[in-house]
TIMI-612306 format. One line per 2 residues: their letters; for each residue x, y, z of N, C-alpha, C, O. Coordinates in steps of 0.2 Angstrom, whole numbers, plus 2048, in hexadecimal, padded with zeros to 3 digits. Layout:
<nodes>
A	X Y Z X Y Z X Y Z X Y Z; ... $
</nodes>
This chain:
<nodes>
MH	E25 3ED 2A4 E1F 3E8 2A5 E18 3EC 2A4 E17 3F1 2A6; E14 3E8 2A1 E0E 3EB 29F E08 3E7 2A1 E08 3E1 2A0 $
FE	E03 3EA 2A3 DFD 3E6 2A5 DF7 3EA 2A2 DF7 3F0 2A1; DF2 3E5 29F DEC 3E9 29D DE7 3E3 29F DE7 3DD 29D $
IS	DE1 3E6 2A4 DDC 3E1 2A6 DD6 3E6 2A6 DD6 3EC 2A6; DD0 3E2 2A5 DCA 3E5 2A5 DC5 3E2 2A9 DC5 3DC 2AA $
IS	DBF 3E6 2AB DBA 3E3 2AF DB4 3E7 2AD DB4 3ED 2AC; DAE 3E3 2AD DA8 3E7 2AD DA5 3E8 2B4 DA4 3E4 2B8 $
IN	DA2 3EE 2B4 DA0 3F0 2BB D99 3F3 2BA D98 3F8 2B5; D94 3F1 2BD D8D 3F3 2BD D8C 3FA 2C0 D89 3FA 2C6 $
RP	D8F 3FF 2BD D8E 406 2C0 D90 40A 2B9 D93 408 2B5; D8D 410 2B9 D8E 414 2B3 D96 417 2B3 D99 417 2B8 $
PA	D98 418 2AD D9F 41B 2AC DA1 420 2B1 DA6 421 2B4; D9C 425 2B1 D9D 42B 2B6 D9E 429 2BD DA3 42D 2C0 $
EV	D9B 424 2BF D9C 422 2C6 DA3 41E 2C7 DA7 420 2CC; DA4 419 2C3 DAA 416 2C3 DB0 41B 2C3 DB5 41A 2C6 $
FA	DB0 420 2BE DB5 425 2BD DB5 428 2C4 DBB 429 2C6; DB0 42B 2C6 DB1 42F 2CD DB4 42B 2D2 DB9 42E 2D6 $
FL	DB2 424 2D3 DB5 420 2D8 DBD 420 2D7 DC0 421 2DC; DC0 41F 2D1 DC6 41F 2D0 DC9 425 2D1 DCF 426 2D4 $
RD	DC6 42B 2CE DC9 432 2CF DCA 434 2D6 DD0 437 2D7; DC6 432 2DA DC6 433 2E2 DC9 42D 2E6 DC7 42C 2EC $
KE	DCF 42B 2E3 DD2 425 2E5 DD4 425 2ED DD4 420 2F1; DD5 42B 2EF DD8 42C 2F6 DD2 42B 2FB DD3 429 301 $
KY	DCB 42B 2F8 DC6 42B 2FD DC3 424 2FD DBF 422 302; DC4 420 2F8 DC1 419 2F9 DC4 414 2FD DCA 414 2FE $
PQ	DC0 410 300 DC2 40B 305 DC8 406 303 DC7 404 2FD; DCD 405 307 DD2 400 304 DCF 3F9 308 DCD 3F9 30D $
EE	DD0 3F4 304 DCF 3ED 307 DD3 3EB 30C DD9 3EE 30D; DD2 3E7 310 DD5 3E5 317 DDC 3E4 316 DE0 3E7 31A $
NS	DDE 3E0 311 DE5 3DE 310 DE9 3E2 30B DEE 3E0 308; DE6 3E9 30A DE9 3ED 305 DF0 3EE 306 DF2 3EF 30C $
PV	DF4 3EE 301 DFC 3F0 301 DFC 3F8 302 E01 3FB 304; DF7 3FC 301 DF6 403 302 DF6 404 309 DF1 403 30C $
LL	DFB 408 30C DFB 409 313 DF9 411 314 DF6 412 319; DFA 415 30F DF8 41C 30F DF7 41E 308 DFB 41D 304 $
LE	DF2 422 306 DF1 425 300 DED 42B 301 DE8 42C 304; DF1 431 2FF DEF 438 300 DF0 43C 2FA DF5 43B 2F6 $
KT	DEA 441 2F9 DEB 445 2F3 DF0 44B 2F6 DEE 44D 2FC; DF5 44D 2F3 DF9 453 2F5 DF8 459 2F2 DFC 45E 2F4 $
TS	DF4 45A 2ED DF2 460 2EB DEB 462 2ED DE7 45E 2EE; DEA 469 2ED DE3 46B 2EF DDE 46B 2E8 DE0 46B 2E2 $
GP	DD8 46C 2EA DD3 46D 2E4 DD0 466 2E2 DD3 461 2E4; DCC 467 2DD DC9 461 2DA DCE 45D 2D7 DD3 460 2D4 $
PG	DCE 456 2D5 DD2 452 2D2 DD2 454 2CA DCD 456 2C7; DD7 454 2C7 DD8 456 2BF DE0 454 2BE DE4 452 2C1 $
KG	DE1 456 2B8 DE7 456 2B5 DEC 45A 2BA DEA 460 2BB; DF1 457 2BC DF6 45A 2C1 DF5 459 2C8 DF9 45B 2CC $
TC	DEF 455 2CA DEF 453 2D0 DF4 44E 2D2 DF6 44A 2CE; DF6 44F 2D8 DFC 44B 2DB DF9 446 2E1 DF5 448 2E5 $
YR	DFD 441 2E2 DFB 43B 2E7 E01 439 2EA E07 438 2E7; E01 437 2F0 E06 434 2F4 E03 42D 2F7 DFE 42D 2FA $
EV	E06 427 2F5 E05 421 2F8 E0A 41E 2FC E10 41E 2FA; E09 41B 301 E0E 417 305 E0B 40F 304 E06 40E 307 $
VK	E0F 40B 302 E0D 405 2FF E12 3FF 303 E18 400 303; E0F 3F9 305 E13 3F4 307 E14 3F0 301 E0F 3ED 2FF $
ML	E19 3EF 2FE E1B 3EC 2F7 E1D 3E4 2F9 E1A 3E0 2F5; E20 3E3 2FE E22 3DC 2FF E22 3DC 307 E22 3E1 30A $
PF	E22 3D6 30A E21 3D6 312 E27 3DB 315 E26 3DD 31A; E2C 3DC 312 E32 3E0 315 E32 3E6 312 E37 3E9 313 $
YK	E2F 3E8 30D E30 3EF 30A E2A 3F3 309 E25 3F0 307; E2B 3F9 30B E26 3FE 30A E29 404 306 E2F 405 307 $
GE	E25 407 302 E27 40C 2FE E22 412 2FD E1C 411 2FF; E25 417 2FA E20 41D 2F9 E20 41E 2F1 E25 41D 2EE $
IL	E19 41F 2EF E18 41F 2E8 E15 427 2E7 E10 428 2EB; E17 42B 2E3 E15 432 2E1 E11 431 2DB E14 42E 2D6 $
SI	E0C 434 2D9 E09 433 2D3 E05 43A 2D1 E04 43E 2D6; E04 43B 2CB E02 441 2C8 DFD 43F 2C2 DFE 43B 2BE $
IT	DF6 442 2C2 DF2 441 2BD DF4 444 2B7 DF6 44A 2B7; DF5 441 2B2 DF7 443 2AB DF2 444 2A5 DF3 447 2A0 $
RY	DED 440 2A7 DE7 440 2A2 DE0 440 2A6 DDF 43B 2A9; DDC 445 2A4 DD6 445 2A8 DD0 447 2A4 DCF 44D 2A2 $
EP	DCD 442 2A1 DC7 442 29D DC2 440 2A0 DC0 43A 2A0; DBD 444 2A4 DB8 440 2A8 DB4 43B 2A4 DB2 43C 29E $
YI	DB3 436 2A7 DAF 430 2A5 DB2 42C 29F DAF 427 29D; DB8 42E 29D DBB 42B 298 DC2 428 29A DC3 422 299 $
YL	DC7 42D 29B DCD 42B 29D DD0 42D 2A3 DCD 433 2A5; DD4 42A 2A7 DD7 42D 2AD DDE 429 2AD DDE 423 2AD $
EE	DE4 42D 2AD DEA 42B 2AC DEE 42E 2B1 DED 434 2B3; DF3 42B 2B4 DF9 42E 2B8 DFF 42B 2B7 E00 425 2B5 $
DF	E04 42F 2B8 E0C 42C 2B8 E0D 42C 2C0 E0B 42F 2C4; E11 427 2C1 E14 426 2C8 E1B 424 2C9 E1E 421 2C4 $
QG	E1E 425 2CF E25 423 2D0 E26 422 2D7 E23 426 2DA; E2B 41E 2D9 E2C 41D 2E0 E2C 415 2E1 E2B 411 2DC $
AG	E2F 414 2E7 E2F 40D 2E9 E33 408 2E4 E32 402 2E3; E38 40B 2E1 E3C 408 2DC E39 407 2D5 E3C 403 2D1 $
MY	E34 40A 2D4 E31 40A 2CE E2E 410 2CB E2F 415 2CE; E2C 410 2C4 E29 415 2C1 E24 412 2BC E25 40D 2BA $
GH	E1F 417 2BA E1A 414 2B6 E15 418 2B4 E15 41E 2B5; E10 415 2B1 E0A 419 2AE E04 414 2AF E04 40E 2AE $
LA	DFE 417 2B2 DF8 413 2B3 DF2 417 2AF DF1 41D 2B0; DEF 413 2AB DE9 416 2A7 DE3 412 2A8 DE3 40C 2A8 $
YE	DDD 415 2A9 DD7 413 2A9 DD3 416 2A3 DD3 41C 2A1; DCF 411 2A0 DCA 413 29B DC4 410 29D DC3 40B 2A0 $
FL	DBF 414 29C DB8 413 29F DB3 413 298 DB3 418 295; DB0 40D 297 DAC 40D 291 DA5 40A 294 DA5 406 298 $
PN	DA0 40D 290 D99 40B 292 D98 404 290 D9A 403 28A; D95 400 294 D94 3F9 293 D8D 3F6 296 D8D 3F5 29C $
NN	D88 3F6 292 D82 3F3 294 D80 3F6 29B D80 3F3 2A0; D7E 3FD 29B D7C 400 2A1 D82 400 2A7 D80 402 2AD $
GT	D88 3FF 2A5 D8D 3FF 2AA D94 401 2A7 D94 406 2A2; D99 3FF 2A9 DA0 401 2A6 DA4 3FB 2A6 DA5 3F7 2AA $
KL	DA8 3FB 2A0 DAD 3F7 29F DB3 3FB 2A1 DB5 400 29D; DB7 3F9 2A6 DBD 3FD 2A8 DC3 3F9 2A6 DC4 3F4 2A8 $
IQ	DC7 3FD 2A3 DCD 3FA 2A0 DD3 3FE 2A3 DD4 404 2A3; DD7 3FA 2A6 DDD 3FC 2AA DE3 3FA 2A7 DE5 3F4 2A6 $
RE	DE7 3FF 2A4 DEE 3FE 2A1 DF4 401 2A6 DF4 406 2A8; DF8 3FD 2A8 DFD 3FF 2AC E04 3FC 2A9 E05 3F6 2A7 $
TL	E09 401 2A9 E10 400 2A7 E14 401 2AD E14 407 2B0; E19 3FC 2AF E1D 3FE 2B5 E24 3FC 2B2 E26 3F7 2AE $
HY	E28 400 2B5 E30 3FF 2B4 E33 3FF 2BB E31 404 2BF; E38 3FB 2BC E3A 3FA 2C2 E42 3FC 2C1 E45 3FC 2BC $
KR	E45 3FF 2C7 E4B 402 2C8 E50 3FD 2CB E4D 3F9 2CF; E56 3FD 2CA E5B 3F9 2CC E5A 3F2 2CF E58 3EE 2CB $
LL	E5A 3F1 2D5 E5A 3EA 2D8 E53 3E7 2D7 E52 3E1 2D7; E4E 3EB 2D7 E47 3E8 2D6 E46 3E4 2CF E42 3E0 2CF $
RI	E4A 3E6 2CA E4A 3E3 2C3 E4B 3DB 2C4 E48 3D7 2C0; E4F 3DA 2C9 E51 3D2 2CA E4A 3CE 2CC E49 3C9 2CA $
FE	E46 3D2 2D0 E3F 3CE 2D2 E3A 3CF 2CD E34 3CD 2CF; E3B 3D3 2C7 E36 3D4 2C2 E31 3CE 2C1 E2B 3CF 2C0 $
PI	E33 3C8 2C0 E2F 3C3 2BD E2A 3C1 2C3 E24 3BF 2C3; E2D 3C1 2C9 E28 3C0 2CF E24 3C5 2D0 E1E 3C4 2D2 $
IK	E26 3CB 2D0 E22 3D1 2D1 E1C 3D1 2CC E17 3D3 2CD; E1E 3CF 2C5 E19 3D0 2C0 E13 3CB 2C1 E0D 3CD 2C0 $
AL	E15 3C5 2C4 E10 3C0 2C5 E0B 3C2 2CB E05 3C2 2CA; E0E 3C4 2D1 E0A 3C6 2D6 E06 3CC 2D4 E01 3CD 2D7 $
LG	E09 3D1 2D1 E05 3D7 2CF E00 3D6 2CB DFB 3D9 2CC; E01 3D2 2C6 DFB 3D1 2C1 DF5 3CE 2C5 DF0 3D0 2C4 $
YR	DF7 3C9 2C9 DF1 3C7 2CD DEE 3CC 2D2 DE8 3CC 2D3; DF2 3D0 2D5 DF0 3D6 2DA DEC 3DB 2D6 DE7 3DE 2D8 $
LR	DEE 3DC 2D0 DEA 3E1 2CC DE3 3DF 2CA DDE 3E2 2CB; DE3 3D9 2C8 DDD 3D5 2C7 DD7 3D5 2CD DD1 3D7 2CC $
ER	DDB 3D4 2D2 DD7 3D3 2D9 DD5 3DB 2DB DCF 3DB 2DD; DD8 3E0 2DA DD6 3E7 2DB DD0 3E9 2D7 DCC 3EC 2DA $
LE	DD0 3E7 2D1 DCB 3E9 2CD DC4 3E5 2CF DBF 3E8 2CF; DC5 3DF 2D1 DC0 3DB 2D4 DBD 3DF 2DA DB7 3DF 2DB $
DI	DC2 3E1 2DF DC0 3E4 2E5 DBC 3EB 2E3 DB7 3ED 2E6; DBE 3EF 2DE DBB 3F5 2DC DB4 3F3 2D9 DAF 3F7 2DB $
KA	DB3 3EE 2D5 DAD 3EC 2D3 DA8 3EA 2D8 DA2 3EC 2D8; DAB 3E6 2DD DA6 3E4 2E3 DA4 3EB 2E7 D9F 3EB 2EA $
VL	DA9 3EF 2E8 DA7 3F5 2EC DA2 3F9 2E8 D9D 3FB 2EB; DA3 3FA 2E2 D9E 3FE 2DE D97 3FB 2DD D92 3FF 2DD $
EG	D98 3F5 2DB D91 3F1 2DA D8D 3F0 2E1 D87 3EF 2E1; D91 3F0 2E7 D8E 3F0 2ED D8B 3F6 2F0 D88 3F7 2F5 $
GY	D8B 3FB 2EB D87 401 2EC D8B 407 2F0 D88 40C 2F3; D91 407 2EF D96 40C 2F3 D93 413 2EF D93 413 2E9 $
PV	D92 418 2F3 D8F 41E 2F1 D95 423 2ED D9B 424 2F0; D94 424 2E8 D99 428 2E3 D96 42E 2E1 D90 42E 2DF $
CP	D99 434 2E1 D97 43A 2DE D9B 43C 2D8 DA1 43E 2D8; D98 43B 2D2 D9B 43C 2CC D9D 444 2CB DA0 445 2C5 $
</nodes>
């Protein structure tokens, strides 16, 4: 399953990159499926940095997702591989200058294991909507003046 979505954000690429780079620090929206997000390696983020997330995937299912940054090119690319909660995949962000702001492109590939494959059509529809909503939330936070240190 593959998704590609983009959004224009009225903040420079360096600030949008920093916001997503420091993902464990930014505020989660009220009904976020992310119950816990923590960086599990010390030092500044970069290639090899690891994270742990606990997510509520369905009303009756919580899972743990472990991720690692696999590509780190400041202000241009930020990518990670992840696995857990019955799935594995790759998440990539591309940051393009766009009229004094940023065009953020998110590409995500997911593969489900075992029984979750049965629910793939439902998950794809719900997740596609949720990914778009998440980018809209990020845009609103950043354009609302959230302080970011590139």
